[in-house]
C-alpha positions as CSV (number, residue, x, y, z in Angstrom):
1,M,30.3,10.9,-17.3
2,Q,32.4,7.9,-16.2
3,R,34.4,10.2,-13.9
4,F,31.2,11.6,-12.4
5,L,30.0,8.1,-11.7
6,F,33.3,7.1,-10.2
7,Y,33.3,10.1,-7.8
8,L,29.6,9.5,-6.9
9,T,30.4,5.8,-6.1
10,V,33.4,6.8,-3.9
11,L,31.3,9.4,-2.1
12,L,28.5,7.0,-1.4
13,S,30.8,4.3,-0.3
14,T,32.6,6.6,2.1
15,T,29.3,7.8,3.5
16,I,27.8,4.4,3.9
17,F,30.9,2.5,5.2
18,G,32.4,5.4,7.2
19,Q,29.5,5.5,9.7
20,E,29.3,3.1,12.6
21,S,26.4,0.7,12.5
22,A,23.8,0.5,15.3
23,E,25.4,-2.8,16.2
24,Q,28.9,-1.3,16.5
25,Q,27.5,1.6,18.6
26,A,25.6,-0.7,20.9
27,E,28.8,-2.8,21.4
28,Q,30.8,0.4,22.1
29,T,28.3,1.3,24.9
30,I,29.2,-2.0,26.6
31,K,32.9,-1.5,26.1
32,T,32.6,2.0,27.6
33,F,30.8,0.5,30.6
34,F,33.6,-2.0,31.2
35,E,36.3,0.6,30.6
36,G,34.8,2.6,33.5
37,F,34.4,-0.6,35.5
38,H,38.1,-1.5,35.2
39,K,39.4,2.0,35.7
40,G,37.1,2.6,38.7
41,D,35.5,5.5,36.8
42,T,31.9,5.5,37.9
43,T,31.2,8.7,35.9
44,L,32.1,6.9,32.7
45,M,30.0,3.9,33.7
46,K,27.0,6.0,34.4
47,S,27.4,7.9,31.1
48,V,26.1,4.8,29.3
49,M,23.4,3.9,31.9
50,M,19.9,5.1,32.2
51,D,19.0,6.5,35.6
52,K,16.8,3.6,36.5
53,V,18.7,0.5,35.4
54,L,17.4,-2.9,36.5
55,M,20.2,-5.3,37.5
56,Q,19.8,-9.0,38.3
57,T,21.9,-12.1,38.7
58,V,21.0,-15.7,38.2
59,F,22.9,-18.5,39.9
60,K,22.6,-21.9,41.5
61,T,23.2,-22.4,45.2
62,K,25.5,-25.1,46.5
63,E,22.4,-27.2,47.0
64,G,21.4,-26.8,43.3
65,K,18.5,-24.3,43.8
66,D,18.1,-21.7,41.1
67,V,18.2,-18.1,42.5
68,L,17.3,-14.7,41.0
69,V,18.7,-11.7,42.9
70,T,17.8,-8.1,42.0
71,D,20.3,-5.4,43.0
72,E,20.2,-1.6,43.0
73,P,22.6,-0.2,40.4
74,G,24.0,2.1,43.2
75,K,25.4,-1.0,44.9
76,L,27.6,-1.8,41.9
77,I,28.5,1.9,41.5
78,S,29.5,2.1,45.2
79,A,31.5,-1.1,45.0
80,V,33.5,0.2,42.0
81,A,34.0,3.6,43.5
82,N,35.1,2.2,46.9
83,R,37.4,-0.6,45.5
84,T,40.8,-0.4,47.1
85,E,43.9,0.0,45.0
86,D,45.2,-3.5,46.0
87,Q,42.1,-5.1,44.4
88,K,42.3,-5.9,40.7
89,W,38.9,-6.7,39.1
90,E,39.1,-7.9,35.5
91,E,36.0,-9.0,33.6
92,K,37.3,-10.6,30.4
93,I,34.6,-10.3,27.7
94,L,35.0,-13.3,25.4
95,E,32.6,-12.3,22.7
96,Y,30.0,-9.7,21.8
97,K,26.7,-10.8,20.2
98,V,24.6,-7.8,19.3
99,Q,21.0,-7.7,18.0
100,V,19.3,-4.4,17.2
101,D,15.7,-3.7,16.3
102,G,15.0,0.0,15.9
103,N,15.7,1.8,19.2
104,M,16.2,-1.4,21.2
105,A,19.3,-3.6,21.4
106,N,20.6,-6.7,23.2
107,V,24.2,-7.3,23.8
108,W,25.1,-10.9,25.0
109,T,28.6,-11.2,26.4
110,P,30.1,-14.4,27.7
111,Y,32.8,-13.5,30.3
112,E,35.3,-14.7,32.8
113,F,35.8,-12.7,36.1
114,W,39.3,-12.6,37.6
115,F,40.0,-11.2,41.1
116,N,43.7,-10.2,41.8
117,G,44.8,-12.4,38.9
118,E,42.9,-15.5,40.2
119,F,39.9,-16.9,38.3
120,S,36.7,-16.3,40.3
121,H,33.8,-17.2,38.1
122,C,32.3,-17.1,34.6
123,G,29.0,-16.6,33.0
124,V,27.1,-14.4,30.5
125,N,25.9,-10.8,30.7
126,S,22.8,-9.9,28.9
127,F,22.5,-6.1,28.4
128,Q,19.3,-4.5,27.1
129,L,19.8,-1.1,25.6
130,F,17.6,1.8,24.6
131,H,18.6,4.3,21.9
132,D,18.0,7.5,23.8
133,N,18.2,10.6,21.5
134,G,21.2,9.3,19.5
135,I,23.0,7.5,22.4
136,W,22.7,3.8,23.3
137,K,22.0,3.5,27.1
138,I,21.9,0.4,29.3
139,I,18.4,-0.1,30.7
140,Y,18.7,-3.7,32.0
141,L,21.6,-6.0,32.9
142,I,21.2,-9.7,33.9
143,D,24.1,-12.0,34.4
144,T,24.8,-15.6,35.2
145,R,27.6,-16.7,37.5
146,R,29.2,-20.1,37.9
147,R,32.6,-21.6,38.9
148,T,32.5,-24.7,36.7
149,G,31.6,-25.3,33.0
150,C,33.6,-22.3,31.9
151,Q,35.5,-21.9,28.6
152,D,39.1,-22.8,28.6
């Protein structure tokens, strides 16, 4: 009987802990998005995006006015696809904060953006994801951008 209980415990532990959590899966979606971004692989990026993604940016003008800009996802995809080889874009994700409720997730990622090895700006990305038939997909992305007040 003890041997049976031991094997049952091992089997259950392996099953429970061997599977990725929803939080890990949502985080992996964002990692896949940025893998495609850095490689210039728009097919990989689009594999984790819904067809109609809403993309927005929040920033302050030089005069201190708050601005909200909405962009078409095709603009980002085109920029990544048409980036020249002499341009190096690196978005360094500093942390992943993931929250999941059923088939919805939020992934909050503070970042630094570097262009050709030079610091450009920093901010936070906020991704909203939908669990679409077993796959987490990005449905909304909003980010902030600033040149000061960044982490060291």
